[in-house]
C-alpha positions, 0 to 999 in steps of 0.5 A: 064102693064094695070093690074099694073096701075089698082093695083096702082090706087086701092092702092091710093084709099085704102090710101084715104079711110084709111086716116081720115084727107085726103092726099095732092097731095104731100103726094100722090106723096111721098107715090106712089113714082111718080111726082106731075103731075102723082099723080094728074092724078091718083087722078082724075082717082080714083075720077072718079071710086069713086065719093064719094071722097071729097076735104077738104080745108087745106090752102094753099093746099087741102086734099082728102079722101074717107070718106065712105071707100071702099066696101069689094070687094076691101079690100079682103086681099091676101094670102101673106098679111095674111101669113105676118101677121101670121108670124109677130105674131108668131115672136112676140110670139117666142121672148116673145112679148106676148101682141103684138102677141095677138093683131096681132092674134086678127086682123087676126081673124077679117080679116078672119071673115070679108071674105065671105065664098068662099073667105075664103075657097079660101085663107086659103090653100095658107095662111097655105102653106106660113106659113109652108114655111116661119118663123122668126129666133129667135136670142139670147137675153133677152125676152122683158117684156110685160104685157097686163094690164100694156101696156093697162094702159100706152096706156090709159094714152097716149090717154087721156093725163093723168099722170101715177104713178108707183113704180120703182125698179131701178135708184138711189132710188129703190122702190120710187113711180114716177109720170110722163107724159107718152110720148111713148113706145120703144120696143126692146130687153127690153121694156121702157116707155119714160116719163118725171118726174116733170120739167125734160126731157124725160128718159126711164123707164124699164117696167119690173121694174114698179109695182102698175101702175095707170092712174091718174085723172090729165092732163099731155100733152107732149111737142108740139115739142117732137118726140119719133122717134127723142128721139130714134135716139139720142142713139145707142139702148136704152141707153141715155147719152151725144151725140157724133160724131161717126166716124167708118172706116170699112176695105175693107174686111168688106166693102160689109157687111158695105154697107148693114148695118144700124148702126144708123138712122142718119148715113152717109156712104162713100166709100173710095178710098182704098176700106174701108167704113167710117160711121158717125153719132151722138148718145149717148149710147157708151157702147151699141155701143161698145158691137155691134162693138165687133161683127165686130172683127178686120174689124172695127176701131173706129176713134172717139170719144175718149170716145168710144175708151176708153169704148171699151178698158174698156169692153175688159179688163173686159172680159179678166179679167173674162176669165183669160187673165190677 
């Protein structure tokens, strides 16, 4: 128990050393999943161990941080952490996400080079053993397009609040040069730039359809109230269209799987008296949702909206015609 308490205090010290703006007591409590009084006692214990910690006025509260960081002895990664990093990098590489894989491999190299010789020799065999014993299953699907130079240019524009221009081979006018305000990147089965063009709202642009990308010497700031996560949550997958109230009923024989399944970030799940499960959420992207629901077979019923029912029937008819069913 004492070891566990010491570990949690060290975790808090790492958080405070890794935060540039510092953390409030409420943020510490949420991060550690403890009450505010417990967070206050843990902060005081860390302050005793690391007297360089400082308090910053941020009315109506205060923020706390360890500005000089922690000594390397407190930062040595474990074999499990290094193995998780390698496995994630290997998973990215296997799925075609070469740019993100390269970043993680580079991070692994930096971490290992920062270790003292004895620590590196001690952890290396355990890392290799875990990497050999754990892997990520690669699922069928499109390989995401990731060009390092393209991603670097997009990130440069986002960090510099600059406009982007590119030739886009998609949409209603293929080949047209676009000038946009970059808002973020969505990684998935296909990768997309989220950006706004002119006075229009945010929309998604597939990276593999972009060419001649340039960072312009023109300011382009995102709207203050824009949230990339909120934008992503408006759709099922990537496709954005009219937001609908989705209601799904999973039959009792599929209830166990449904209770462990995440259909959408905003979902609400209710177990009914007959053993079925009711899932509700708001989203666009009815075509992609219909594609996913097909994998549930007869275990799922679309209660609403009508547009989703019609899209499912349309997709089933198309598949049936392609395979000679009618």
